N, C-alpha and C positions, 0 to 999 in steps of 0.2 A: 234651807240651807243659809240661806242671808242671815234669815231672822233668827237661825241658831245661833250663828257664830257671834254676833253682835251682841249676846246675851250672857258673855260668861259669867261665872261668879268668882270673884276673890279668897272665896271658902273653897272651891275647889280648886284656883289656883294654887293655895297654899296646900292641900291635900296631896295637891301634886309635882310638888318643888321637893323633889326626891333628890339628894345629894350623895357621892362616892359610891359604895357597893350597891346599895338597896337601887338606885337608878338603873342598873343592869340586872341586879337578881331578881326584881320584882317581888319584893319586899312590901307587907302593907307595914308602914310604919307605926311605931308604939308611943303613945306620948304626943299622939296631934288629934289635931280633930275628930271627936266622934263621927265616927261614920252613920249614926243615925240621922246627927245634926243635919247631912247634907240632904235627906232624905223626908225631914218632917214636914216639909210644905209642897206643892204641886209646884211653884215655882223654884226652888229651890232643885227639885226633882228634875227639872228643864232645863236648869242652868247644866247638871251634871249630864244630860243628854248631850246639851251644846256642847259640854266638854269632849267627849267622844267624838265629836263631830268635828273639833277643833285641829284633830292630826289629820286631815286631809291635807297631801303634799300641796304647794303653792303651783298649780297647774301654770299659771298664767304669770306670775311674776318670774321675771324671765333669768334672772340673777341666779333661783333657787329652782329654777324646773328643769326636769328631764325633757320636757318640750324642745329645750337647745341641743339638745344630745342628737347625734345626727349627723347630716349635710343639707341641712335645709338653709339652715340662718347663715347670716355673717353679720356680729357686729363692729364696734367702732376698732379700729389696729392701733392707734394711739398705746403709747407705755402704759398709762394709767389702766386702759380695762384688758388690753390685748393679754397685756403680761401679769395681771393684776388678780391674783387667786379667786378673790370674793366677787370677780365681777364674769357673768357668761358663763358660769359655771359647767355649763353641758358642753359648750363647746372646749372648754377644757380637759374633759373627759375624753375626746376623740383627738385628743393631741397628746396622749399618753401621760399627764401630768398626775393620775390617778395614785395612789400609795395605800401603802397601810399603816404607815405612822401620821399621817395627815389627809384622810379619805376628802375627796369633793362629793359632795351630796348623799352623804355616810347615815341613809335613813336607819340604819342597823346602830343606834346608840345618838342619832341627832348631830351628826360631826358635818363640816364643811356646809353650812348652808340650809341642811335639810331638817327636816322635823322628826323627833326620834317616835318612830313608829310602834316598837316596845314600849314607850310611854304610852304611845295611843293603847294599845291592847291592853296595857296597865287599866287605863281609865275606864276601857269597856268593863272589863271586868269586874270591877269596884261596881260600875253603875247594874250589871247581871245580877252580883248577889246583894248589892244593898235596897233593888228596888223593890219597898212592900206594898201594902195597904196604905194608901195616903188620903185623907180627907180633898174631896172636890178633884180624884180623880177616877175616872171610869174604867172598868173593868176592861173594857174596849182600846181607851188610850194606853193604859199599862200594860196590854199583851203587845197592843203596837209599837211603841216606846223600847221595851225589848225586843221585839223582831229585830227593829230598827239595828238596835246596837248588837246584836249576832250579824248580822250582814254586813256592818262594818267592821267588826272584826275578823272577818274570812276576807273581808277586801284587805286590810291593812298585813295579813296572812301572806294573802296573794300579791301583794305591791312587794312586799320582802322577798317572796320567792320570785318575781320575776326579775331580780336586780341582783339576788345573792345565788339561786338555787337551793338547794338544803336549806331551811330556817331550824332554828331552836320554835317547837310548837308552844305556844304560852296559854295551856287552856285554863291557867285559874291561877292566881299572885298567892303568892308563899306568905308565911306568917314569923316574925322575928323567931320565933321560939324552933323553928324547921331545922333539921340537920343539914349542915351544910353541903352536902354528897346530893342532896334532894333538890337543892335549891340551883345548884349547878347540873343544869342540865345540857345533854348533847344534841347538835342538830340532827335532824329528821333527813332518812331518806326522801329523795323528789316526790315518790308517788305516795310515799306515807304522810308528807304534807299535802298534798292535791285532796288525796281522799277524807284526812281532816277538813281542810278548809269546806269543800264539798258538803261534809256532813254538817257543818254548821248552816249552811244555807239550806240542804234538804229538812233540815229541823226544824228551818223557819217555814218551807214551803209545804211543806206533806207530812199528813199523817202516817203512823205507821205501816195501815194499808194502803196506801197511796193514795187515799184519797187528799183534794187540796186543805188546807190549812188558810183561816181567813183573819190569824192575828194582826199580819201586817195589814196595813190598809190598801186596798187595790190603786187608787189614786191620791191626791194630795188638791187642797183646794190652793188658790193663786200664790197665798202669804206663805205656806209653806212647802213651792216647787223647790225641787235640789232635794229634798228630804227625801230617804230611801220608802220606797212602795214597791206593791208585789212586780209589778212589771218592771221595775228597777233591778229585784230583786234575781228574777228568770233571764234579766238580759247580764247582768255581771255573772252569774253560774254558765252562763252560752259561752261566753266572752273565755274564763277560767279553761271550758273545754276545751277553745280553740287551741288554748296555750298547752295544755297536756297533751292534745293529740299533735302538735307541731316537731318537726325534726329536731328542735334544739333539747327539747323536753324527753322525746319519744324514742328510746334504743340509741343513746347516743355515745355508743362506746368509742367510737372515733376520738373523740375529745376527753372523755372521764371515765377511760375502764380501768384507770389506776388512782381514781381520786373516791376513794372510803373512808367509810365512819370507822371505829374503833374498834369495831366487831370484825372486820374486813369487808365489810357490804359495801357495793359501791353503791353511791349517793346516787345514781340515775341511772335509770333502766337500760341496761344494755341490750335487750332487745326489740325490734320494732312491732307495733302492736297495732295494727292496721283498725283493730274495733274501738280503738279511741274517737276516730274520726265518724264512727258512727252516733260514738254516746255524745260527740259535739253537734253531730248534725241536728239527732232528734233533739237536745236542748233548745239549737239554735231554732229551730221551727217552733217549739213550745213559745220563745220568748215572741217569735216574731205575730204570731198568731195573737197572743197575750199584749201584746204592744198593739196590733191593727184594732183588737176589741173595743180600745180605748182610745181610737180614734186618730192613733202617731199613721203618720205616713212621709213618703217623700214630700218635701216642702215646694210651693210653687209658688209664685207673688200674688196675692190678690188684692193689694191695695191700691190707691191713688196712685199713679206714677208721679214723679216728681215734676212740676210743671218747666220746668229746664230741659225735660227728657222727652215730654210727651209729643213733640215732633217727629223725631228719630222712633220714639216707640210704634208711631203709626204707620211709619214704615219700613222697620227694620224688626225680621221676626228672632235675631240674635239678638237685640236689646231683653226681649223676653226670657229667654234664659241665661244671662247673665244677672239678672233681676234675680231670678229663680237661686242661683248658686250661691250671689253675693248674700241675699239674705236668709240664705238658708242658713249662715251661722248669725249672721247680723241681727236678726228679727228677735227681740227676744223672748224664749220660751215657745218658741212657734212648735207646731205639730210634729217636726220630725225629731227634736229634742227627747232622747228617752231620760238620762240622767244629764244635768247639768252643773258645772262647778259657780257658784254663785259669791262666792267669798271675793270678792275681786275690792281691791282699793282705789278708784277712780282719781285722788289725789296724789297715791304713790306713787313716784316717780322708775317705779319697777315693772308697770303693766306693757305687756305686748301693746295691747294699743297707741300706749306713749309713744316707746319705743321706735314703732314704725310708721307712724302718721308723720308725710310731712309737713315742713315748716310753713306757715303764712308767709305774707308780704316780709322783707328783711326789713322796710321801713318802719314796721309796728313790731310792738312788743310781741315777742314768743313764748309765751310760758313752758318750760321744760317738760311738766306734768303733763301736756297734752300734746306736746309734737317734739319729738327727741331727734325724728328722722336721721337715725341711725345704726337701724335693725333692719338689714334689709335679707333679700333671699339671694340664690346662687344659681352660675350659671347653670347648672347640673340641675337644678327646676324648672329651669325655660326650657330647657330642651327634653324635659320629661313629657310633658302637654301632648296631645296627639294634633296631627292636622285636622283640621274641619271636616276632613273625611271619618275621622274619629280612630285612626291608626298612629304609631308612632312616625315620627320625620322619618327615620331612616327605613322605613317599611312602605312608605307611602310610596308607589311609582311614579306619581303625579306630583312632587313635592321637590321643589330642586334643595336636594339634602347636602348634594357635595356644594354648591353654592350658596349655602345659605348666611354665609356673612359678608355677601356680596349688595351694595349699596343698591336701593334700591327709592323711588317715590310711592309715597301713602296713595292710593287711591283714594277715588273719592268716590265710592259705591255701596250699597247697601249693607255688605259684610260685616265693615268696617266703621259702619256709621256710628257715630255719639261714642270707639271707643281706641279709633287712632286720629290721630289729625292729618285730617286728607293736604296733598301737596308738602307735606311735610318729608326731610330723609330720614330712613331707617334703615334694618339690614333685613332681610327676605327671610327669615327666619320669626320674626316678629308678624311676618302677615299670615295670612289663611291657616289660624291655628284656632284651635276649639276654643266655645264659651267660656269656660271654665280658666284657660289661661288669660283672657280679656279681662273676667271677674276677679280673680285671685294676683296677678302678676301684676306688677308697675314698671313697664320698660319705659326707655325715652321715646317722646313722643305720642305716648298714649295719653288718653281720656280718664281721668280719677276722680271718682265723686269723693267731696270729701269739704269740710267747710259751708256743710250745705247747698253747695253748684259744683261746677263743673270745674273740675280742675285740669289746667291743658301742660303737663309736665314737661320740664324739659332737664333731663340727668345728667348735661354733662356740666363740667367746671365752670363756674363764676354763673351761671344760669340760675335764672327761679322761675316755677317751685318743682325742688327736685333736685337740684343740682348741687354742689356744694359750692357755698356763698362766703359768706365772712368768717364764718366758723370753722375754728383749725380743725376740727375731727367730729362734728355731726352733721353728716351726711352718709350717702349710703355709696359705703367703699368697692360694691361692686358695679354700682348705677344700675343695680336691682331692686324693686321695695317690694313689698307684699301690702296686698289690701284686705287680704281676709279678715284684719283684727281691727280694723276702722270701719266704726259703721260710716254712712255717709253723710251723717248732721256733725259726728263731731270736728272742732275745730280749735285754735288755738289766735294768736293775733290777739284784736284788741275787746275780743268776748271770746272767750274760753269756754267751752263747752264738750264733756265726752258723755256719749249716748251706750248707757250700760247695756251688755246682755253677758248670758252663762258662756262659761267656758265648755265648749262641748267634749263632754268625758265618752259617752255614748250617745248615736244617732242611729235613726234608720237605715241610711244607708251602709254604715257598719257591718248592721247589723243583715242586710242583705247579700252583702262580699263578703261577710265570714260565713254565711249559707251556701255559697257559690263554691267558698273554697274547699269546705268540708265535705259538701256535695261530690265534688270533683274528685278530690282525694279517696274517697271511700269506693265511690261507684264510677268514673269516669266520665269521660263529655255525654251532655243528657240534656233536653229541651228544659229544665227545671233550671238549671243552671243558666243557660242562654239566657233564660224570663227575669231570671234577678239579676243580670248583668245589663239587659236591656232596659230593665226599669232604671237603673239608675244613669245610664247615658242617658235615655230619653229626656231626663230632668232637666240634665246636662246641656242637651239640645243637639245630642247625637241620637238619631231616632232611626238610621237604618239599623235592621237588627243581624247582630254578629254572626247569626250561621248562614247571611246573604253579606256582609261584608265581607267576611272573609274565604270565601268562596269565590269572587270577583277576582279573576287574576289580572283585569286591566289596570286593579288599584294597590294590592296586596302582591309583595315578591312572594308570599310562602303561602298560597292557598291552601286552603285547608288544616291550617295550624290547627284552628278551635277544636276539631277533631280528633286529637290523640290527648290522652292526661298532661302528659309536658308540654302541650303546645297550650292549650287550654289552661295549665297553671302560670305560665309565663304572662297571658293574658288578664288571669283575676291578678296575680301579683300587680302588674303596673297599672291595671283599674284601680285598685284598693290604695297605689301610692300617690296619684292622680286625688282623686276621689276627698281624701282625706290627710291631703298636704298640708303641711303646720300645723298639725293638731295634737302632735305628741306621740303620732302612731310609726310614724314610719321607722324610726330607731327601733323600735320594742316588735315590727315585722319583720324587720330586714334580721334580725336576731334569732327570733324563733324560726325562722325558714334557714337559716345557718349561711346566710348569704351575705355577712359582715366584710367579707375577705373583698367581696366584689365591687364594693361602693365604699366601705369605709378608709380605705387607703390611699383614695384618690385625693391629690390636692384640691381644695376649695378654688374655684375661676370666677372669676367678673368680670366685666368692662375696666376700662383705664378711667375710672372718673376722677381720682384726685385732682389730677391734672389734664385731661383729655378736655380740650376746649372744642375742637372741632370732630366733625363727623369721622375724619381719618384717624385722630388722635386717642376718640373715645372707645370706638369699637375695635379695640385691642384686648384680644384673647388674654387676660395675666392673673397670675398664681397671689393669690393673696394669700392663701395660708396653707401649713403642707399641715396632714393629718396622719395620724401614726395607729394602726389598729394591731396587736397582736393575738393571733388564736393561738391555744381558744382563751385564754388568758384575758381578753379587754373583754370577751363576752359575760364574767362575770365580776363585778364589784368587791372590792378589798372589805374585809372586816378591820376596823380599827385594833390595832395592838393593845390599846387598853381592853379593850371590852373581852381578848382572848387570855391577856395578866389576870382580869379578875376571873375567870371562866378557864382554866386547863383542858375542860374537855373540848372546848369548842377546836376543829381543826379550820385552818386557814383557807381561804381558797387559790387552787393552782397558781402559780405563779409570780405571789406575793411572799 
């Protein structure tokens, strides 16, 4: 995908430079560049393919990414960032700032920092209609390119559906001579939208008799990683079916019984259909088997350990699991990644990797493009991770949950070796946690891998590295940082370097957990569910099988929880929120589960990092930002008033 993005054509840019109502009405402009000229050579056609990909949402540029929506991250709280509409836009969604006159991250039309996905669909339509026989373009390549763009077209429709619910299906572009009433299209019911999207994907994957097509290449060579292949297409289909089966989209009469189209038909299905889970389950089974057949698997670290970790690696098993977890994201294009987004601009100051990395020595120059040190995690996320026994803190009988804020000395033992600073003072909740906590979260007096060395963090005010230093605003306001997007070799100070790796859109752990969820929703508790959960947990360092752990009354407060559908659903949801934390999945998962009121109406908390210089002053649980969620309004994004003014057939989402 990266190679595609950097090869955009000026001709194509002119071609899609629509203005006024043609922007919305999907009209092919008259008296512009001849369409045939765009596809007259293979290079020009490849540029058009690149243009279709260029509308992929900015997953990793945090100011304009939906990945910041939810309750995982908190950025700077000074007036410029906290009160600026163009900064950390995802967090502004969670504060009730969105409206129809000036939408934030408005992918329907391209408002408030978002790309215009309807323009992206228009680009796909032009490609599909215009790509003919071209010299030096083989039949196999042509079929593959067309298949890629059809999947992109489906994905852009799905992305809009996930945010807006019922959408306009843009199957074709219109001509300037077309009647205005045919150009102005209404929104379609959610189920019709799903069927259209799935139909596009099935058109690529299968013949009419159900046999598998081979138009789309099954895999890609290294320089084409990120471009859609058959494995990715099957995974995308499976994820779409998972959303279709989920409570928000499956029989949501509670929210949307009165939300209807111009004919009086409800936009959302009013009756729950259990069979949708079976369709999702079958698709997930196909996607997983296809991925595994191409060598995809849960990541385990098998490279040379850093020399500064070797001694502890030989002593501590937890370090092996921490490496597994950290590099499952940081190791570029590893075997776990099914689909990655690689259009990352590493000198752009808006990257997760830049904003979340800590600064170097304050006496040396620190280039902001490489270490902003102000995008941090929330207290809620530190609570979420399991104890070392593999269950939530408040579920573990052996864990001092009621005394979790008590001060304690970090022990000099093998379990915390290499990840917490022995002999230093911290709070009890930072000890005896699962390996993913230490791999992905950075807390006061932990050990971080960055700058190609070990960094012994000190998060309290005036301390270095990690605390508030000389800069008035660039520090982790919650006193909690996130390691997940910082490669251990990335650094600032005298010598700057950022190691690039793709943003994970879909990885194998996601597919396994999705399979477990769909299976439980359709059949209920079963060993097949436990097996998928156990695989993800074992890689993470939680090797005791769920079916044993949740029967152990000496550890869990609710033994047998895994034996009921509701109990196992809770376990699956929590596992998913931990494993896929900070990857832009949590917000969408909580919404599709219809659990947003449970999470998104609570304030964002953290430690008193701005002025907490002592242990006692720092570890004061502080509310840093209020959040506002209004159901059902907040579940769907507003359509910009300008779009509705252009097309009176468009019905606004409820509450706007």
